[in-house]
C-alpha positions, 0 to 999 in steps of 0.5 A: 505507498501501500503502498508501510510501516509505510503503508501502500507510500509503502503504497507510502502516498497520499495522506501517506507515501505503497505505496500504493509510498509499502507506506510507513504510510502514516502512523503512530504514537507508541503505546506505553507498555508491552503488555498486550491484549488477548481478549475474547470478543463477542458471541459468534453463536452458541453450542449445546451441552450434553443436556441440550442447554445452550452455552454462549460461544465467544469469538477469540480475538487476535492482537495485531501490532502495527508500526503505523496507524492507517492514514485513514480507515475510511475506504475512499480515503485510505492509501497506505498499506496499513490502511488497505490491509485493514480495509480489504476484508471490510469494504468489498467491491465488485471484485477483489484478490484471491485469498491465497499466498504467492502468485495465486494471490494476485488473481482477481475474483468476483466479490459483490459481483456475480462473475467477472465482467463482460468487457466489450467495445474494444475494452471500453465497457465493463458490465457486471451484475450485483449478487442478490441478497447482500447486506452491509454490516448495519443490515442495510441492503447493498444496491447497485447505485452504491457502487456509483456513490463509492466511486464519486465519494473516492473522487470527492474525498481526493483519494490518492489514486483518484486519477485512475478513476478520473482519467479513465471513467467517462464523465469522471473528470467532469464530476471531479471538476464540478461540471456534473452532478454525477458520473455519466460513465456509470450506469446502475440499476437497483432493480436488476443489480446491473452495473455498466462502466464506460471508459474513455479508452481501454485501460489494462489495469482497470479490473485491478482498480475495481479491486481497490478497497477505495472502490468498495461499496458503501451505502449511498447515504454515506456522507461525502466527507472523511469518516476516519474515526467512525468508518461507514458500514461495509459488506465484507467479512469484518466491520471496523469498530472502536477506533482510537486514532493513532492508538488502536481499532478493532475489526469484528466479524460482520454479523450478516456475513455468515448468511451471505458468505461469498465463495473464495472469501474466508469466513473469519474465526477470530476478531482482530484488535490492532494496536500501534507500537512504533518501537520495532524491538517492543513490537517483536518482543510482544509477539515473541512473548505471546502478549500479541499475535501478529507482527507488522509485515511492513516493518523489518524485524530488528537484528536481535529479533531476527535471531530470536525468531529463527531460534525461538519461533520455529514454524511461525516465522517466514520471510516473503518476497513482495513487489516493493521498492525503497528509494530517495526522491530527488526533486528535479525542479529545485537545486541541486537535483535539477542538475542531471550530474548531481542526480548521477552523483547520488547514484554513484555514491550510494552504498546499498549493502549498508542499507541492507544491513540497516534493514536486518538483511530484508533489503535486496540491493537494486537500482530500478524502479520496477522491482523483481516480480513485476513485468519489465524489471530490467535484467541489465546491470545498474548504469551507475555501478553494481547494486552490490557495490559500496559506492564510488564516492570519489567519482560522485564528488567529481560529478558534483564539482562538474555540476557546479552544485558543490556546497549547496544546502540540501534538506533530507526528509525522513520519518522518526521510526527505525530503520527509516531514520537510520536510512536517512542518517546514512543518506545524509552522510553520503550527501555530505561526503560528496560535497553538499551541506546536508541537514535532516528534517525528521517528521513523526510517522503520523504526519510524514507522508502528508507533509512530503506529498504536499507541494507546499513543502517543496521537499528537496529529497527524502525517503519513500517506499512503495508496495504494489497496489496491483501487479502491474508496472503502471502502478509503480510508474505513478511515482515518476509520471507527471500526471501524478503531480497534485497539490496534496497527496502528490505521488510523483515526489521527484516532480518529474515531467518526462514526455517519454515516460508519460507517452509510454505509460499511456500507451503501455497502460492500455494493454490488458493483464493477459498481454503484459508479458508481450509488453515486457521488453518495452517496460524494461526499456522504459525502466532503464531510461528512468534509471539513467535519468536518475530521477530517483535513487533506488536503494533496493527491494524489501522483503516482508516478515511473517511472525506470529505468536504460538497461539496462532495457527500458522499453517492456516494464515495466508500471506497475500502478495498484495495485502500481507497477512490475511486477517480473515484467516487468523485462527487463534488456537 
C-alpha cells in the first residue's frame, strides 16, 4: 500500500496500508529543523595525482527527505512504498524490475538468477539457476538455499502479501500452518545453484511476486524474527546502515557490488541519507533551498511549493503518472455501511474535484478500483454521477433516509499528515451533510496503517491508498478480495466477501502477463461490478512529483513506475 507518504498502503498496507495502501505507509516523527545534511560518505576507491601518489576519493551523499519512515527496513516484513523504494536496491531476488522510466520500468529482468526462468508443467514449475560468485554486503557467499530461507522467513514474519506465497507455492501453506518444517515446493541445490519452484496451479503474476524485495535473498543464518533496526545483509548495490527509527537511515554502496555488478542494475555513484520530514512545506523548502536533494514522491507538493518548483526549479521538476488509487474504505460488516443504499449514498455525495484541489492538482478524479494504466480500467462512466461532478448531496440524503441509517454514528479514520488529514476533514463533513453523526479519529502516520489493518480496531471507514506492487489488476484486487482478510495486516479493509469477485480473481489471475490484454474485458466487467456495489469510495488517482536540488544530475535520475525515483541513479554533481 506501496503500496506512501503512504507507502506500497500507498502499497498503504500491512504494517502500513500501496499500497502495495502507494502507503503513507508508516511514518514519521518530524525532524526539528530544516537544516539538511549533504555529507560526504566513505571512500569509494582512490585516484592518483600527477606524481603518482594515491588520494582518497570520497563518495558523495545525496539526502532524501521522506514524509514517512518505512514500516520496516527488514525486506521480509516491509510493505509500504517507503519500505520498498528503499529496499529494492538492497535486497535483490532472483528477478527485479528494469531500471528504466515509463512502461519500460515494468519489465522483469534477471537479477541474482542467470536468466528468466524456464516455465514448464503448464505454468506450474519455475526453474532458475543462481549466478556464480555472488556475495552479500558482509562478504558471505550467496547460496541457492538462501532463496528458500527468504521465502520461509517472509511467511513466518507475516509479510502482508504472504498469501501470494502460501496460496501458490506447493507446501507453503503447510509450512505456514506449522505442519511442515520447510516448503516442499522449493528445491535448492547449493552446489549447482539450481532452484526449482513448484506451484499448486498456474499463477500469472508469479514472476512479479519473485521480484518483490520480500523475495530478496538473505543469508540462511538470518534469524526468523523482525530486524527493522539492524536489517540483514543483502546482495544488491546498496546496504542499509545507521537506522534511527522514525528519524533516518543511510544506504551506502555495497563494498562487494563492483566485483559482481549485474547487467541492467546500475552501480551507484552516491550514498544516500534518508531522513523523515512530515511537514510537506518544510520538506519542499529543504529541496528547493538545496539543504536536501530529493523530495518524497509519495507526497503531493503543497500549492505554494508547486508554484516555486515551476518557477525556480526548471529542469529539475516533473510530474509522473503512476498506477495508484486513493479511496475511503467502507466496512460492509458493520452499520451503516452494511447497507448497499448507505454505500451508494456516499458515492453520490463525494465532491471529487474538491479532493483534487486539496491534492494541489495531483489527484485525477475517478471512481474505479483499477487505475488508468492497469489492464481492465473501465472506460464506462461512473455509476453514481460523473467523477468530475461536485456530488449530489440531495440524492445522497434521500438514499440515507431510505436505508434507515440516518443519524448513525460513524468514526472516520485518518492520519495526521497533509493532505491526508484534509481529505478526512472533507469526507467527514460530507458524511454529516448526508445525515450521519461523523467524528474523526486521527492517528499518527507511524501507527495509522498497523491500526486500521488490525481487525481488532473494527474501523468503520477511513482513508487509504494503494500504489501498484506490480502492473497487474490482481495486485489491486487484493484490496477487495475476501482472501486478503487477516487478523493483522488485513488488506481488505472493507471486509468484502463477494463470491463473484473471489471466483473471477482466481480465474483471471492464472493468466500470464503476456495474456493480460486478452483478459481486459473480463477485468473491466469485474471492476464495473465492484463500483456498482460501492464497496469502496474511490476519489481518484494520484500522480507523483519528482523534485531535486540543483546538486543532482536530473537527467541521470530514473523514475521507476513501481518504486519511484531510482536511488541507484542518484548522481550528485
